[in-house]
N, C-alpha and C positions, 0 to 999 in steps of 0.2 A: 666399494659403496653400492649399496641396492637403488633400485629403477625408485621410476615413483609408478604407482602406478596409476594411468592420467583415464581419465574418460572426458567427452566433448559432447555437451548436450546442446543440439542444434547443425544440422550440417548440410547449409545451404553453401554457399559459394564461400563462405568467409569457412566458417565449420570444416567445410570441407579439406579448406588446405591445413587445417589445424592439425586432423589426422592424417592427415598423407603426410606431415612433416615430422610429426608424432614420429610415426612406422620406422624413421629415421636417423630416428637420435639414439644415442645409446643410452641416456640415464632417463628414457620410457618407456612403460608397459602398459602398452590404453590396453583398458580393457573393455571398450565397449566404446559406443554411437548413440544414441537417441533423439530421433525428431519426432514433434509431434506430427508428423506426415510419414508414415510406415513406410510407402514404396521410397523415399528420398532418403531414409536411413538405408535399406536395403539395399540398395544400389550402392553406396558409399563402402556399405559393409563387404560388399562382395565385392569391389573394385580393389580394396586393397588389404581385404583379409582379415576383417575385422568382424570381432562378436557383435550382436545390435540384440540392443537393450528395446524392450515394447513397453516397459515403465522405467520412468524417468530416477525415482527413491532407487530402485533397484541398483541402478547404476552408479548413482551415485554410493550406497551402501557396499559398493565394492571396488570405489572408489577410494584414494588417497587426497586427490588433485582434480578438480575439474576444468576445464575451458566452457563458457559458457560465449556462446551466437548466437543469439534467440534476436527477436526482435526488440526493439530499445524499450518500447512498451512493455515487455514482457521480462527486463532483465530483474530489476527489485523480487516479484516471485520467485525467479528461481535462482537467483543470488541466496537469498534467504533460506530457501530450502536446504542450499547446501552450505551454509553458514551451521541453519540446527543441528547439522549431522557430522560438527566439529572439519569440515575439508579444504581445504586450501585452494584458493579461483582467479583465476585468468580470466576475466570479464571483459570481450570487448566495449572499445569505444560507443553512444556516450557510458559511463559509470551507467548511467540511470535518464530516465524520464523527467525525473522532476529533479530539485535540490534537494526538498527530505526524504525522498524514497532513497539519494545518493547515498547522504548523511548516514542514515541506518544503516545501512550495507559499509561504508568503515567506520563505525560504530561497533559493530558487534566484532568485526572481523578484526580491531583492534582489542575490543575486551577480551574475544578468545583466543589470540596471540593463531589468530590465521595468514595467512598470505596473503593481499590482497591487489594483485597487477589487471591495469587496465592496458585493451589495447591496439594505443597509440603507437601504429608498426614504425613509424616513419623516426622514431627518436632512433635507430637502431640501424638509419642511413648514415655509409662513413662520412659526408659530410657534416651528419652533424656533431660526430664526435669534435670535428676543428674548433664548431659553433659555440659548444660547452667549451672547450678552454676560452673562447676568443669573445666570451659573452657581452663581460662589459666594455667592452668593444663596439657593441652594437646601436647602429644609430639609426635606423631605417630600413623595415622591412615591407615587401610587397608578394604579395601571395596570389596564384590566382585556380582556381579547383575548379575544373568547369567538366561535365558529365552529362550527358545523355539521358533521356528520361527513360527509368529502369521499367523493363518489360514486364506484363502482369504474371501474378503467381494464383493460382485458381484459389477463390476461399478466402487470401488474406490479402492485406495492404501490398502492390507494388515497395519491391526490397527498399528499405529505407526514408517511407512518406507517409511513416508514422511518425515521424515529426518533421519538425521542419530540413529546411537547406543547412540552416546553421548549426545544429544536433549533429544532420547526419553527415556533412563532408566538412566540413567549417570547420569545428571542431578539432580536427586533426591540426591545423594550420596554428590554431591559438592553442592549440597544446605545443607546440614550436615554438612562440611568441611567448609566450609563458615562464618556458623554458628559458631563454633566452635574454629576457629579461627582469632587472634585479629590479623592480621598481612599482609602485602601488597606481592602478592605472589616476586618472584624472579627469578623463571625459571619453563619449563614445559618439559617435555619429554614424547612425545604420539607417538605413532604406530598402529592405525588400518588396516584392509582392509574390504572392501566388501566380501559378501560370495553369495545371494541370492538378494541383492538389491543393485540400483545404488552407495546410500554410505553404510560409513562403516557399519557392523555389529558386528563386534569386533575389540573391545580398548582397553587400557589399555595405565594410564598415573600414572607419579609421577611429582607430585609439593612440590618444596622445597618455604617455606615462610622463611623471613625478618626474621623468632624468633627463626629457627631455624628446624619447626615443617616441619613433613614432611608425606605426603599421596599418598598411590597408592591403585588406583581404577581398575579395571577389570571391563568392562560390553560386554556381549553377550545379540543377542539376536537370535543365531543359536546353540543355544546347547543342548545337545539333556536331561541330567538331573539339574532341572531350581536346581540355589542356589540363598538366599541373604544373605551374610551374615557381619557381620561389626562390625569390633572390634578397641578399643580404647585406648591405655597406654596411664596411665597418671601419671604426678611425684610418687603418690602415691594410683595406683587403675587400675585396667584396668578390660574393658567391653567388653562381646559375647554378641550379637545378631546374633540370627538364624532365619532370620524372617522365614524361608521358613515352619520349625518343628515351629515353635513358640514358641522360645525356647533363654532366657534371659541368662546372672548371670552376676553379679557385683561382682568384688573381689574388697577387702580393701585391706589396709595395719594396723592392729591393733598392739596394742603393744606387743603383745607377739604369734600372728602369725595374717595368712591371711582371715577374713572369707570371706564367700560368701552368696550372697541373689537375690532370684533370680527375675527377671524381668515379668511380664506380656505384650506381645507385639501382646497385639488381635486387628489386621490392621480396623476389622467393627468401634473398638469404636475409634478409630486413627481419622477415619474421618467422624464420629458423633461429636467427638470434632471440629473439625474443622468445618464444617459447626454453630457449634451450636457459635462457636468462630467467624465466619463472621458474625452470625445475631444478637448478641450481639456488636458487631462496627457498623451496620448500626444502630439497636435501639441506642446506645448510640449516635451514630451523630444526628441522625433526634433530641432526645429528647430535648437533650441539643444546638444545632447547632456546635459544636465545633467536627469537623472532626478528630473520634477515628479509629486508624490503626490500622489490624488485626493483626494476629501472626505471619503469613508470608506476606507482603507488597508487594507491585510492585514491589518497589524499590530494596527488598530482591531479585525477584523474577527477575529481573534484570541485580542483579551484578550475577545471576550464570549462565546466559544464557550467559553473556558475557566472563565469560572464558569459558560453553559452548563453545564457540562460538572461541575462541581462542586454544583450545585443536583441533576441530574439523578441524581452517586451518592450524595446527600444523602438526597434519598425513598428512594433504593435499602435503603440504609443504615436509615432511621427504619421502612420496611416489617417489615426482618428483625430487628428490634430489638424493632419489639412484636408478631413475628411474626402483619403479616399478610400474608394468602394469596388470591391471586384463581385465579380461573378461565379 
């Protein structure tokens, strides 16, 4: 098995992790990194012993596949440059800043027979494997994803704030919900407000599905105390995950009592599994000539984005309907 020549475009917080982990994966031969900030790229290159490219297209040419970890508003432009050169692509969430942009990325990748993965990393947490096996039994989901306001970056938006908190943070949990609930959405009730950004910084949504399942999600990027909790109630089990404290429990109903089982929530391993899964898809596609979709393909990233945009539109309509204004 020959290794995948993989490059990383954008080596801020997430892209740096991509580069670091690719160095540890036997399927990967990391060709280099590129960032619009040359100092950032140089620092990552020196830290991990990775070639640094000053021209993005040169890195694309030197690679078989690319990871994209640039601001969401640049996803479409960067992805189209990669796809134009017939390279496989793993792109961080959200797939794009708008639905039409995401649809074009998915369409072109499909037409060219290229692997397109979307970085919804929490699909790779061990608890998700249990949830996927019992998805049909899901009745109620509650998620809280709270974070501090991101620090400033010279000449750029604060990380993630080029979009609202729904596309920035809540979309993680939306993807998990859509993966677990095999039913059409029936109703969306959402509220959100901007605090320090031009778009919403805190939001809450209640999703009602046609099969009766309900999901209640809250996301904030202006909270003093970070929190990442995800709770799922099944017909025969209850799952509680506290990512901030790396604790997880699965409670299952037995014949005589309720039995609890601890779940490993090592996030670094989840990202490593995501990258491994992407590389395996690229290798299979290359060696067989048959496209192998990664665990989170572009179509599913598009579905999560569509719901996120619906929620954002509902928030904006709510504020207009009730005359809520912000300065």
